[in-house]
Each structure stands twice: as C-alpha cells, then as structure tokens.
N, C-alpha and C positions, 0 to 999 in steps of 0.2 A: 494756281498762277494769280499774280496780283490783278491783272486785268479782268479775270473772271469774277473775283470778289467785287471789283470796282463796278463792273456792269450790273451785277446783281443788286448792289446797293442803290445804284441809280434807278433801277426799275421799280424799287420799292417806293420811290418818291412820287410815282404816278397816282393821280386820283381822277375819278370820272364822275360826271353828274348825268342823270337821266330824267327825262320829263315823264310825268304820269298824270292821269286824271283821277282825282280823289272824289269819293262820295261827298255830296253837298251837306249831308246831315247824318247824325248818328242813327243807327238802326240795328235791329236784332237779325242776325244772319240765319236764314232758313235753309240755304243751300250754297254750295261753293262750286263754281265752274272755272276750269282753266282751259283757255283756248291757245292754240299755236304750238302745242307739244308735238315734237317729231321723234327725237332721239331719247329724250328724258321720259321715263315712265311716270304716269300720273301719281302712283304711290310715292315715288321718290320726291316729286315736286311738293306733294302735300306735307311731307316731313319738314319742309322749310317754312311752312306757313304757321305763324304763331297764334292763329285763331281757329276756331272750329264752329260748327253749326250750333246755334244757341247763344254764342257770344255776342256782345255788343260791340259794334265797329264804329270808331270815330276817326278823326283826322290823325291823332297821335298814333293810334294802333295801325292805321293804314301806312304811316311812315315806317313803323317797325316791320310791317309785313314786307314792304318793298325792299328794305335793307337786308332782311333775312334772305329773300330770294336772290338778291344780287350776290350775297356772300357765298352762295352755292357755286358760283363761277360758271353756271350753265347758260346764263341769259345775258344778252346785251341790251335788251329794251323790255320794260315792264309797264303796263298800263292797268289801272284798277277802275272798274265801273260798278254802278249799282243798277240792277234790273229788278225793280220792286224790292223784295227782301232777299234777292239772290246776289251774292258777291261774284262778280265776273272779273277774272284776271286774264288779260291778254299778254302773251309773252312772245318774244322773238329769241330763239335760241342762238347762242354763239356758234359760228361754223366750226366744224371739226377739221383739224389740221391733217391733211392727207399726205403731204410731203414737205420737207424742209430742204432748201437748196442754198448752198453758199457759192458765190461766184466772184472771182477777182481777189480773193484773200491769199496773200503770199506770206505775210508775217505771222499770221495766226492759223494754226491747223484747224481743220473741220472738227476734230474731237474736242479741242479747247472751246471752240465756239458753241458746240452743242452742250458742253458742260455748263457754260454760262447761261444758256437758255433754259436748261433744266431748273436752275435756281428761280426762274420766273414762271415755271410750269409751262414753258413753250416746248412741246414735244409732239411727235406724231401720235395721232389718236386722241389727243386732248382738245378740249374746246379752246378756241383762240380768243384771248382777251386783247383786243386791239389797243386798249388804252396803255399797255406797257410797251408797245413797239417804239414809240417816240423816245422813251427814256432809254431803251436798249440801244437805239441808234446813237443817241447823244453819248451814252457811256462808251460805246465803241470808238466814236470820234475822239473822245477825251483820251482814250488809251493810245490812239495813234499820235495825238498831239504830244503825249508824254514821251514818245520815242522819236520825236522830231519831225513827224510827217504832218505838217500844218495844212497841207492841201488835200488831206484825205477827206473822203465823203462816204457815208454809209446810208443806204436807203433800203427799206423793207417794202417789197412789192407783194400784194395779195392778189391772187388769181382765183376767182370763184369757179367752183366745179358743181356738177349736179349733186342733188341730195344734200344740200347745205354743207358742202365741203370746200376747202380752199387749199391751194398750193401757196406756200410761204417762201419767198426768195429774198435773200439778203445780198444786195449788190454792193461790192466794195470797189472804190477807186482810191487806192492807197497813195499813189503819187510817190515822189522821191522824198527822201529824208533830208532835212535841213542840215547842212554842214556847219560846224563851229568855225566862224570866221576869226574869232579872237577871244582869249580869256585874259581879263585884266584883274590884277590884284592891287588894291589901293590901301595904303596905310602900313605896309610892311617896310621896316627899316633894318631890322636885324638880318633877315634872310632875303635874298634876292628873288625876283620872279622865277628865274631859272631853277633855283634850288627848290622852291615850293611846287612849281609845275611838274617837276620830275616825279613827285609823289602822286600825281593825278592819273587816273585811268583815262579820262577824257583828254583828247589831244586836238591840236589844230595845226594848220600850215605844215602838214606832212609832205615830204618830197614825193615826186610823182612815182619814183621807183619803189617806195615803201608801201606796197599795196596791202600789207597786212595791218597797217595802222588804222584804227577806227576813229574817224573824225565826225561821226554822226552824233548829233545831240540826243541824249537820253536823260530824262528827268531823274530816274532812279540812280543812274551812274553819277550824276552831278551831286545828288544827296550823299552818296558814298564818298565822293571826293571831298565834300565839305567836312564830313566827319574825319576823314584822313588828315585834312589840314588842321583840324582842331587837335587831334592826337599828336601831330608833329610838334605843335607849340607846347602842349601840356606835358609831353614827355621830355621837354627840354627846360622845364622850370618856369614856364610862363603861365602861372596859375590863374591869372586874371585875363587871359586871352579871351576875346569876344569877336564874333562875326556880327558886325553891325547891320549889314543888309546884303541882299543878293538881288541883282537885276539880270533878267534874261530878256533881251529885246531882239526882235526879228527884223530882217531887212524887208523893204517894201514888197519884194516879190516872194517873200516867205521861203526863200531857198537858203538863207543863212541866219546864224544866231550869234549874237554878241553876249558874252557873260562877264559880269563885273561883280567882284567880291570886295566889299569894304570891311576892313577889320581893324581892331585895336590890339596891338601886341601886348602892351602892359610891361611890367617889370619881371625880372627873373627872381625866383624865390629859392632859398636853400632850406633843407630840412634841418631843424634844430633838435629833432628827436621825435620819438613816438611813445605812446602809452596805451596799454591794453586796459580796458575797463569792462565791467559787466560781470556776468556769471561765467567764469573761466573754468570752473569744475576741476581745478587743480592742474590744468594744462598750461598755465601762463608761462612758466619758465621754458617749457619745451617750445612754445610758439615764439617766444622772444629770441631763442637761439637760431631759428631757421628763417625768420622774416627778413627779406632782403633790404628793408628800409634801414638807413643808417644816418647818423648825425653828420652834417657837413656835405652831404650829397645834394645835387640839384633835385628839386621836386620832379618826380616822374609819375605821371598819371598811370602809365602802364604797370609800374611796380605796385602802385596802390591797388589797382584793380586785381592784379595777380595775388596780392596779399589777402584781399577780401575773399577771392575764390579759394585760395589755399586753406584759409581758416574754415570756410564753409565745408570744404571737402574733408578737412581733418576731423571736424566734429561729426561729419557724416559717417566716418569709420566706426564711431561708437554709438550709432543709432540715433543721433540727433540730425534727422534728415532735413529739417527746415530751419536752420539757424538764420538769424538776422545779423549781418555784419555791416556796420556803417562806419565810414571814416569821416571824422569831423575835423576840418583844418582850423587851427588857431593861428591867425596871421598876425605877425608883428611888423607893422609898416616901417618902424624906425630902422631896423637892420635887415629888412626884407627876408625874414625867415618865417617858417611855418612849422608849428608843432602838430603832429597828427595824433588825434585821439581816436583809437579804434575801439568802437563799442561792440561788444559781443553779447548776443542773446541766443543761447543754444536752443531754447524752446524745450518742448517735451521730447523725451526719448520715444522713438517710434518703433513699433513692432510689425512684423510681417504676418498678416493673417493668411494669405493664400498666394501661391505663385501659379500663374496661368501661362500657357505656351500656345501660340497660334501661328498659323502660316505654313505648317508642315502638313503635307498630304501623303508623303511616302514614309517618312521616318516616324517610328513609334514615339510616343510621348516619353517613354522611359529612357530611350537613347539620348534624348536631349536633356532630360531632367537630371541625369547622373553627372552631367557636366556643370551643373549649377552648384556653386559653393554656398550661396545664401540659403539659409534654412527657414522653413516656415515655423512660426512661433518664436524665432529669435529676433533680436533687434535688427533694424535695417542698417546695412553697411554698404556704402557706395563702393568701397574697395572690393567687397565680395561680389557685388553686382557687375562691376567692370571686369573682374577676373572671370566671372561666369560667362559673360559675353565673349571675352577673348578665348576661353576654352572651346566654345562652340565653333568659332570661325577658325581657330588654329588647329584643333585636334580633329575636327570632322571635315573631311574634304568635300562632303556633300552639302555643307552649309555655306552659302555664299555670303550672307549677311545675317546679323543678329542685332536687334535693338530691344531696349526695355524702357518702360515708363512706370512710375509709381502713381497709384490712384488712391487718394485719401478717402477714407470711409466717412460719409456724412454724419453717421451716428457715433463715431469714435474718432476723436482728434489725435489719438496716439496709435492708430492702426492704419496700415495701408495694404493694398493688394499690389503685387508686382506682375506686370504683364510683359512677357517676352514675345517678340514677333520675329520669326526667322524667315529667311528666303532660301529655299533649297536650290541646288544646282545639280546637273546630272551626276549621279553617283556611279554609274556604270560607264565603261568605255569599251569601244571596239578598238582593240590594240592592233594597229596595222602600220606597215611601213612600205615605202616604194622607193626604188632608187635605180640608177643605171650607171654602170661603169664600163670602161674600155674592155676589161677582162671579165667582169662579173656579169655583164648583161643586165637584164631586167630582174629585180629582186623584189619579192613580195613576202609579207608575213601577216598573220591574222590571229586574233585571240579575243577573249572576253574577260573583263575584269569588273567585278561588282564590289564597290567599297561599302555598300549599304544594302546587303542582301536581304530582300523582303522587309526592308525598313528596320532591321535589327541592329544595324551598325557593324555587323560582322563583315569581314572581307573574304570573298570567295572568288577565285580566279580559275579559268580554264583556258589554256592557250594551246593552240595548234599552229605551228609554223611549218610551212612546207614550201620550198623553192628549189632552185637548182643546186644549192649548196648545203641546205640544212633541213632536217626534219626533227621537230621537237614537239613533245606533248608534256604539259605540266599542269598539275592541279595544286592550288595553294589555298590555305585557309588561315584566318587569324581572327580570334575573338579578343578585342581590346579590353573587355571587361569579363574575363573568365571568372574573376571573383569581384565582389562588390568593392574591394579596396583598389581596383584598377590594375590587378595583375593580369597580364595578357597571355594567351596561349595560341601558338600557331604551328603550322607544319606545312610540308610540301613533299610531293612525289613527282619525279620527272624522268623522262627518257629522251635522249637526243642523239642524233647522228649529224656529224659535221664534216663536210669536205672543205678543209681550210684553204686549199689552193684557190678556191673560187671567191674568197672574201679578202683578197689582197694579202693573205698570209702564206707562209711556206707550205709545201705540200705535205699533208698528212690527213688521215681520216680518223675520226674518233667515234666510239659508241660509249655513252655514259648513262649509267643508272644512278639515281640519287634519291635519298629519302632523308628528311630531317625534321626536327622539332625545336621550338624555342619558347622560353618564358621571359616575360618582361616585367620589371618592377619599377613603379614610380618612386623617385626619391623626394621630389617636391613638385611644385606646379610646373617647373621648367625642365627639370632634369629627369632622366630615365636610364635604367640599366636593363640590358637583356642578355640572356645567355642561351646558347644553342649547341646542339650536337647533330651531326649529320654523317651519313655514310655515302661514299662515292665509289663506284666500280667503273674503271675507265679502261678502254681497249683502244690501242693505237695500231693502225695498219696503213698499208699503201703509202709508206713514208719515204721521203727522200732524206738523205743524210747531209747534214750541214755541220760545219765546225762547231757551232754552238750547241747542237743537239746530240753530237756523237757521245759525249760523256754520259748523257742521260740514258741513251739507248744501251750503252755498255753496262749500266747497272742492272738492266732487266732483260736484255735480249738473250736468246739461247745461242751459245757459240756454235752448236751443231746445226742450227737453222736460223741464221741471222735475219732472214727476211720474214720470219713468222711474226704474227701480231704480238704486241706487248700488252699484258694485262697487269693492273695493280689496283690495290684497295687502299682507300684513305678514310680514316675516321677523323673528322674535323671537330674541334672544340672552338667555339667562338664567344666573344664578349663584345658588347656594343654599349658605348656611352653616347647619349644624345642629349642635346640641349636646344630648346627653341623658345624664342620670345617673339616669333613672327606674329603679325597682326591677322594674318589669314593663312590657311593651309594651302590654298591655291592662289597664285598670282599675288603674293604679299608685296607690300610697299614699305613696310617699316619693321624694325627688329632684326634679329639675327638667328642663325641656326648653326650648330656645330655637331659633327658626328665623327666618332673615332671607333674604328672597328679593328679588332685583333682576332685572327683565326690561326690556329695551330694544329697541325696534324699530330695525332697522338703517337707515342713511342711505338705502339704496335702496328702502325701504318707501314705500308711498303715504301712510300715516299714520305720522308720526314722534312717538313718545311713550315714556315710561318709567313704570314702576310700582315702588314700594318697599313691601314688606310685612314686618311683624315680628310674631311670635307667641311668647309666653312663658307658661310654667306652672310654678308652684312648689307642691309637695306637702309639707306639714308633718305628720308623724304625731303624734297626740295621745296615743294609748295604746300600750303596749308591743307588743301584738299587731297594731297598725296597722289595726285595724278602725274606729277613729275617726281621721279625718285632715282637715286643713284645706287647701283649694286656693285659691290666688290666681292669677288669670290676666289677661292683657292682650293685646290684638291691635290693631295700628295699621297704617294704610296711607295712602299718598299717591301720586298720579300726576299727570302733566302732559305737555304737549308740548314739543318743542324744534325749533328751526329755523323756517323760514317757506317759503311757496310763493305766488308772485305777490303778494308784499308782505303776506301774511296769516300770522300766527303759527299754528303747529300747537298743538294742545292734546289732552288725553286724549279719545279717542272716547267718547261717552256710553254705548256698548255695553260699555265696560270700567269703568264707574263701580262704586263700592262700594255695596252695599245691605245693609240690616239688617232684622231682624225674623224671628221664628221660631226653631226649634231650631238650636242652634249659634251664634247671635248674640245676639238679645234675645228670650228667651222671654216670653210674655205679650202679644206683638204679632204680628199676622199677617205672613206672609212678605213681605219687600220693602216694607213700608209705612212704615218709619222713614227719615226723611231728606227731602231736597228734593223738592218736587212740580213737575210740569210747569206752566209758566206760558205761556198762549197769548194772542196779540194778534190781534184780528180787526178789520178796517176796517169802518166803518159807512157805510151807503148811505141815500139818501133818494130819493123819487120826484119827478121834475120835473113841472111842469104838463102837459108834453106826454106824460107817461107813461114817460119814460126814467128809468133809474137813474143817480144821481150818487153817486160815492164821495167821502166827505168826507176831509179832510186827516188826517195822522197824529195831530194833537192831539185828534181825536174818536175815535180807536181805542178799542175795548173790550178791556180786559185782565182776564183772570180766571185763577184758580188752579184747576187740575183736581184730581180725586181721585187721579190717577195719579202714582206715584212715578217719579222719574228717576234717583235715586241721586246720588252726589257723588264728587269726586276725593279726598276726605280722610275718614278714618274712625278712630275710637278706640272700642274696646269693651273692657270689663273686667268683672270680677265676682269674687265669693268664694263658696265652697261649703263646707259642713260635711258631710263624708262620714260617715255613721252606719251601724251594723250594720242590715241589713234584717230587720225583725221576721218571725218565723215561718219563717225560712230556716235550714236546718242548715248547719254549717260546711263540709260537702262542696260546697255551692253558693255559698259566700261570695265566691269569686273570679269567679263568673259573673253575680251580681246585685249591683247597686250602687244605693244610695239616698242622696240628698243633699238638703240644704236650701240654696237658692241665693239670691243677690241679683245681678242683672244690671244693668249700666248702660252707657251709651255714646251715641254720636251719629255721624251721617254728614252731612257738609256739603260745599258747593261753594265753594271759594276764589275761583272766577271769577264767581260770581253777583253782579250789581250791583243791590243792593236800592234804592239811592238813585235810580238812573235810573228804575226802575219807579214809585217813589213820586211822582216829579215829574210823571207823567202825570195831571194834575188832573182831566181829563174822563173818566178811566177808570172803568169799573164794577168796581172791585176789591173782592172780598169781604174785608173787614178782618179777619174772624176766621180766615181761612185763609192769608192772606199773611203770612209771617214772613220774617225775614232768613235765607235759606238759606245764607249765608256765615258765620253766627254759630256758632262751634264750641261755645258754651256752652249751646246748646239741647239738652241731654242728655235721655235717657229712662232710666227705671229700672223694675225689676220684682222681685218676689220670689216664691218658690214651692217646690214639691217636685218632684223628678225621680227616676224609677226607670228604670234601664237593665238590660237582660237580654241576656246574650250567648247567644242561642238558636242552635239548629242552622241556622236560616235566616239568621242574622246578628244584629247588635246591634239590639235593640228599645228605643225610648225613649218613656216616658210622662211628660209634663210637665203640672203644674198650676201656673198662674202668675197673679198679679195685678199690674197696672201700678200703680206708685206715683208715677210722673211721666210724663205724656204731653203731646203738643203737638197743635195743631189739625191735623186730617186723619189722625191716627194711628188705626189700627184694632186694637183689643185682641182677645186670644184667650185664653180661660181654659184650655182643654185642647188638647193637641197629641199626636199619636201618629205615630211614624215607625219604619219598619224599615230599617235600614242608614242611609244618608245622607239628610239632608233635601233638599228641592227647592232 
C-alpha cells in the first residue's frame, strides 16, 4: 500500500541525540565494565564496543564507541566514565514492546498498520526506539490528509510495565473526510467544463439520492484525473497541452476542498508522416504495414504509446526482451504538423538460462512445467511466455492465477531467469445438489471429483448419487498427458437406476450399465479433437405408454408379454471438436469456447441413432480490470434415428431426449419441465346389458396431456449475462465468487410429434389449455434473474433467483434454486 511505504519513509527521517560523559584525557584501558544490562547479555554488548583492554582511549574513540553501541538498537541512553584505568560504561536499555494496540482506525486495517510498523522495526518482542514514533505519527497523519481527512490526529501512547516492558497504543481520531465543494478548470476554450469533468473520477455537487457517487477528496485520485485530462487533450491532437498549476484549498473549517486547474490548450497538430530509424533487423516493412499512425490524422498520444509498446512486444517475440523504442516529434509550426521519428534499438538478443516455478504446494512441478511453451536455452519470447501463462490458467482448473517475471543475470547481460508464480485453487470438489419440488420432494446427490489427483494433474472421480428417484455409481479417469505430446486418455464405468417419474419426466424405470474410453489429440494451442467408444446396456421397466413412446416399445417389446422389461445394447462412437481461448478455466472473463459433439450408435447396436450437440460461449470484458464482463452463450442439439428394422424406421430413443429447466439450462423453471409433455391415449369401455364390458372403437379413445415431461429430439438454449463485481467481497476472493445478472431463453421440441393427427380425434377429451404443438420450435421460454456462484472448498455452489417472463401451458416455475457442484 502507498501509505505503508510513505510512513516507513517518514520514519527514516528521524534522528536522535544522546548526552554522555567522556573521559577527560587519553589513557590505556586496563579493564572494561558495563553497568545497567538487564536483557542484553554482556558478551553481546561487548561485540559492539570497538576497543579492548590494552587499547588507548581518547575523545574520538569514545565517540565511535557510543555510536557503535547506539547502532545495536538495544540502548536509549549511554554514558562513559573513567575510574582510574578502568573504562566504565553505563547504559539504559530500550524497553521491550509487550503489546501493540490500534484504536479508532477505520480507514486502515490493523494488518496494514502492523506492516508499516515492521518497516521501522516496531513489533512485539523488539526493543522500542522512541525516536521513530513521532515520524510514524506524522506519516500516518499525512496519509489521512491525502484522503481528505484534514482533522485527523494520531498519537502514540506508551504505558510502562514491570521488567522494562511497555504497551504501545496508537490512538486514531480520523474525523470526517472533506468533500469537494467545486472543481474549476481555467484556460479551456475548445472543450467545456462539462466535457472535461465527465472524464474525472472525482465528483462534486452530487444529488442527494445518488449515494453511490464519491465526492470525498483523495490526492491519488486527483493525480489520476490530472493524467486523464492530459490524455484527453493529447489524444485529440493538442500536442503542446500543459497543466500550468494545480491549487487545492480548504475551507476554514477543513470540511470542504476547492480544486482549481489552470491549463494551456495550445494548437491542434496533424501527423505529416512517420519514419522508423535505428536497428530494425529486417523487420521495417512489416512494422510499417501494421503501425496505426497515418499521414493526415490528428496527433494521438494513445496511438503513439500503443505503437511503442507494439514494437517492443514485436521484437520481444524474437528474443530482444529489452528494446528501447522512442518517438521523437518533429514539429512544423507553420502548418501545425508533426512528423514522428520512431527510433528503435532492439538491444541484445536475450536467452533463458532457467525457468523457475513457485507458489504451488499441491501440484507437482512437472504438471505446471509441461504447460510452458518457453524453453530453457532458447531465446526469450514474450509471446511464448504469455501463452504459457494462458495455458496454466485455461487448461488447469486448479490454477487460479499465474504470473511471470524475467530477472536479468548480473554477470550476463544476454541471459535471464524466468520466474513463474502460480496461485492454486481447490482442485477437488464435493459434487452435490439439493432441491425441492411439488412432486419430487427433497432431492440430494453427492460425489467426489478430483481434477488434480495427488498433484499429478490427472482427473479422478467417484460419484455416488442416491435419493428417492436415482441411484448411481460412476468412476471416471482422465490423464491429459498420456503422452508427452499432449494426447489424453480417459475412461469411465458407471451403473445407474432411475425412476423418471420422480424427476418431472414420464413414468419409466431404467437400469443402465456403461463403460467407455476416449483419446484426445491436440491440433494446436486452442483446438483439440477427441474420439471415444462406449458400450451401454439399458433396461426399461415399469413404464407407462404414451403416444410418443409407443413406437419405440413396439420395436423391442415381446408381443407375448408386452409388460415385460425391454433390454437393448448400444455401441456408441463419438467425436468431439473443442476450441477455447478463455483467459481462465474457471470463472473466465475474456475469450470464447466452442464444443461440437457427434455421437453415433454403431450399425450393430439394437437402437440406431445419432446425436449432435453444439455449445458456444463468448466473454467480452467491459472494464480494463475485467471485473465487468458480458457473456453471450448458445447451446443447440438434435438427434434422430437412422436405418430400419422389420420395416420400421429407427428414431432417437426417448431416454436420450433433450430436456430443459433448472440450473445450467433455463433458470426460473423447475428441472426437466420445459418441452413436450407425455400424451396418453386410453380406450373407452361401456357396460353391456348382460354386465360385460365392451371396448369402443378408436374414434372414442380418450386422449389427454399429462403433467409429465418427455423431452424432445431438438433443443436450442441461449442467454446473456452481465458479470458484475460481487458486493462486499475483497479482491482476494474476486476469482472465487461470481455474481451475474442473466436472461435465459430457449426451447425443447420434438420434430417427430404429429400435432394434426391428435387434433383430428374429435371425440377425444383433450385439455385444450395443455395441448400445444410440441413440434413447434417457436414455443420458446424465457426468464431473468440474479446468480451468485462460489468456488467453495467443497466445489462450486450456485444460488439463483429467477422470474419467468415467457412460459407455456404445463411449465412449472421456480424462483430460487441452490446447487453444489452440478445440477441434477
């Protein structure tokens, strides 16, 4: 912090003088006695005395002796006497600090204050140097003055304790900050006060209802506004703009501040051209083609600065890590033009001697090092370093931050060491969810996922989910570096039982065994391909018949035992293309990611079908610190069958249908309630005169729409989110907590649903308010709300508050949802 450095600097200005009695004449020392020692050992004190027995002592050497003892910082008073030929030194030790107390400080935390005191060696257990207290008090006062608290006062109170100890108490009276009464700009003719003051962070005369506006005077903020004002003019051609003076005056009661800025605008200048000079190393034409400076444009200091930085980074790609790029303006006052001479001195090509990594406690060095593109022994490339940093944060979910610095070797001006510093975040998660629905009741799930197993970077997961509707056990494994080239190898084994009727789906029970494996291949830094194969054995039982499922049951059911369980095997082949330029793997704020997945059941499978899924996200940072960001996302899917069996076409099994609703899809709607509903058709019977039952013809069947969702073979979901800084959260946790305002929209539909055929059943008892065309892709839903995500030690927690703004018949809305890990 700035005030810590300021207080420490002020304390160094302190000097003290001590009185002592010196021997009246020179003599030969026969013995040395030190009186007054309590805490300091005699041997330790003697080490600071520059004379010994047998030496001659005079006034000059006595002065040296006293200075040496004071430099030990153990003593606050020293007196020197001569007793015959014996040197007698009387000392008074500095008291030891027993406790340090801060009282009344609101603007400065205790930890920050202690850090500033450490710089002056004021800490518990150390001897107290009273001479630095005054400078510390003044330094703290100056800090408060810099933030507009001109009535602030700081005093250090020393309370003596037994055994030469003291309590040290700093008493703060901060007072109220002075408000800015007015900001005056004098000398501006081209731009009005209103235009210029809009660029300022400091404000004054805010309306009473605008309680978020900061009108308190702060010196550092004013300095930033002055620089902003300079850039405003320089970026608009005013090359000779100058701030002549700055006056800050207080009201007599020290509660208000008047700020006056006197400036000279000067004339506008136009660029007449630019010229590259110096050692260009053959890159001159390339640089000329990409430099944004152009003849006829107004002079723009921001473009000049960008040009200098771009040239420096450009040469940094080729190992010239410390180039000197200077722009020299040649001004022509006659036509108000300026020619820019850009002088380039690339310096020596720099090579990397060693790459060091620090900050990791769990992750092994190898896991981090394999993400580094920069090689030891090669020339230094800033592009390789930036990409290495991006790889760590983008590919490794257990790395929250990564930074690097280059350290020049004092003995070699063409060699550097590169030091990476990483900040780890929880790599394991307790995957859990909790929810409550009108029909589902309380739902729970639990599991463990470790993305950095034993620090190896390998992903190992063991999930056990058990609740009233599902029991599932799954073991997953993935090694992202199965080979040194980045080829990944993964696999999974799982068993699950699902009572779909208890998760807002149509009634059926499934038992599924699955096993699979996959290989991934990197294409380049951003793109990756992976291929997989898996086997699924699925059993359907306790099922109700719906119009949409009847054709699937007809393919596999036993005509002699239509209620028996249905079993079928599927061999799935899959391919995935993924691309990511995200700046972080968790809670990104910039970049994009795309993922396209194709899965096809092989021809020897009982059910032949395919599914296509696409997921895309784009993050657009709004602020420079990227704490404000805009997210646009879209997810789409489609599936259907291919081929035929016994003259009947295959289609997508309804167990593979897409569903929506709940966290991750459409917030504001209950899980799985968005999309097509199950439609049932029941024959009608009448009682004959003889008491027997007679089943009427199909034209008398009763058709009704259930409350149960069946999902669909097509889906489009999307949304936008405004990611905002989380209130009341310090910067230390800004990468662990995310708050966003969102709008979700989308639909799930069934392209095979025949709405017209059902409507033709005139005798049907169809609930008109529930039956809609489930093949209509325009029946979208939408919601808006607030979401807070926390990357807790147990895993990501999500709290969502949402309101539906577009719903359809049968949809069930949900205002609040809470999940730990992934949603159900």
